[in-house]
C-alpha positions in Angstrom: -6.0 11.9 47.6 -6.0 8.9 46.1 -7.5 8.4 43.0 -9.2 5.3 42.0 -8.3 4.0 38.6 -10.8 3.9 35.7 -11.0 0.1 34.6 -11.5 -0.2 31.0 -13.7 -3.1 29.9 -13.8 -4.3 25.7 -16.5 -2.9 23.6 -17.7 -5.1 21.2 -18.1 -2.0 19.1 -14.4 -1.4 19.4 -11.7 -2.8 17.1 -8.5 -4.2 19.0 -5.5 -2.0 18.4 -3.6 -4.7 15.8 -6.9 -6.1 14.4 -7.5 -6.1 10.4 -10.0 -3.8 8.7 -11.6 -6.7 7.9 -11.5 -10.7 7.8 -11.2 -12.7 5.1 -12.1 -16.4 4.3 -9.1 -18.7 3.7 -7.6 -18.1 0.7 -9.8 -15.5 0.1 -6.7 -13.1 -1.0 -5.5 -15.9 -3.4 -4.8 -15.1 -6.9 -3.0 -17.9 -8.2 -5.7 -18.3 -10.8 -5.3 -14.9 -11.9 -1.7 -14.3 -11.7 -0.4 -15.6 -15.1 -3.7 -14.6 -16.4 -2.6 -11.3 -15.8 1.4 -11.8 -17.2 0.2 -13.4 -20.3 -1.5 -10.4 -21.1 0.9 -8.0 -20.1 3.5 -9.8 -22.5 0.6 -9.6 -25.2 -0.3 -6.3 -25.2 3.6 -5.5 -25.1 4.5 -6.3 -28.5 7.2 -7.9 -27.3 8.4 -11.4 -27.2 9.1 -13.9 -24.2 12.5 -13.6 -25.4 13.2 -9.9 -25.5 10.8 -9.9 -22.4 13.4 -12.7 -20.4 16.4 -10.6 -21.6 15.6 -7.4 -20.7 14.1 -8.7 -17.0 17.8 -10.7 -16.6 19.5 -7.2 -17.6 17.2 -5.2 -14.9 17.2 -8.0 -12.5 21.1 -8.6 -12.7 20.1 -12.3 -13.0 19.3 -14.9 -15.7 15.9 -14.9 -15.8 14.8 -17.2 -18.8 11.9 -17.5 -21.6 11.0 -21.4 -20.1 10.4 -19.4 -16.7 8.4 -17.1 -17.8 6.6 -19.7 -20.0 5.8 -21.7 -16.7 5.0 -18.3 -14.9 2.4 -18.1 -17.7 1.5 -21.6 -17.8 -2.3 -22.3 -15.7 -1.0 -25.6 -15.8 1.8 -24.8 -13.6 0.9 -24.2 -10.7 3.9 -24.5 -8.5 5.7 -22.1 -10.9 4.8 -19.1 -9.1 6.1 -15.5 -10.1 8.8 -14.4 -7.6 7.6 -11.2 -6.3 11.6 -10.0 -7.1 11.3 -9.8 -10.5 7.9 -7.7 -10.5 9.2 -4.2 -11.2 11.8 -5.5 -14.0 8.7 -7.4 -15.5 6.4 -4.0 -15.0 9.5 -1.6 -17.1 10.4 -4.8 -19.5 6.8 -5.2 -20.6 5.4 -1.5 -20.3 2.6 -3.2 -18.5 1.4 -2.0 -15.2 -1.7 -4.6 -14.5 0.0 -7.1 -12.6 0.9 -4.9 -9.9 -2.8 -2.5 -10.0 -4.9 -6.2 -10.2 -2.7 -7.2 -7.1 -2.9 -4.1 -5.4 -6.6 -4.1 -5.8 -6.8 -7.7 -4.9 -5.6 -6.5 -1.1 -8.0 -4.1 -1.4 -5.2 -0.8 -2.2 -5.1 1.6 -4.8 -2.5 1.7 -7.8 -1.8 5.0 -8.9 0.5 5.6 -11.8 1.4 8.6 -13.7 -0.9 11.8 -13.3 -2.9 10.1 -11.1 0.0 9.7 -9.1 1.3 13.2 -9.2 -1.6 14.4 -8.5 -1.9 12.1 -4.9 1.3 13.4 -4.2 0.5 16.8 -4.7 -2.3 16.9 -2.4 -0.5 14.4 0.4 2.5 17.5 0.5 -0.4 20.3 0.7 -1.9 18.5 3.8 1.8 18.1 4.9 1.9 22.6 4.3 -0.8 23.3 5.9 -0.1 20.8 9.2 3.0 22.9 9.5 1.7 25.7 8.9 -1.0 25.4 12.1 1.4 24.4 14.4 3.9 27.4 13.1 0.5 29.6 13.5 0.7 27.8 17.1 3.7 28.1 18.3 3.8 32.2 16.9 0.6 32.4 19.5 2.0 30.9 22.2 5.3 33.3 21.5 3.3 36.4 21.5 1.3 35.3 24.9 4.3 35.1 26.8 
């Protein structure tokens, strides 16, 4: 017997598979004005001068980073000299300050966890995995016992 295939219609209450969680206005996620301030504040709080940070970043990245680049990245007047993402890990380690990454994550609607908070989140994640695996084992054991 032929079964008629159910026709699905779009439901305006149901988001599409590839729709993002929110719609953003043009330029709403730009951090061009804030990023140089975040970088400068991290440098200030590090207690190191820019030459020390440039030297440590160069060592960590394996490529030269100059004090002139750092000055350009932190200058509000030099909008065309954006901080390259490839240097972020080295900058964080060199300054010992994670605020740049935290603020960037928050601007995108994410949460940045460091240290104890990260460890606690990882413990919780692994506990959930264990519970799921345990439930799967119990389901399989029940299947074996029923046969």
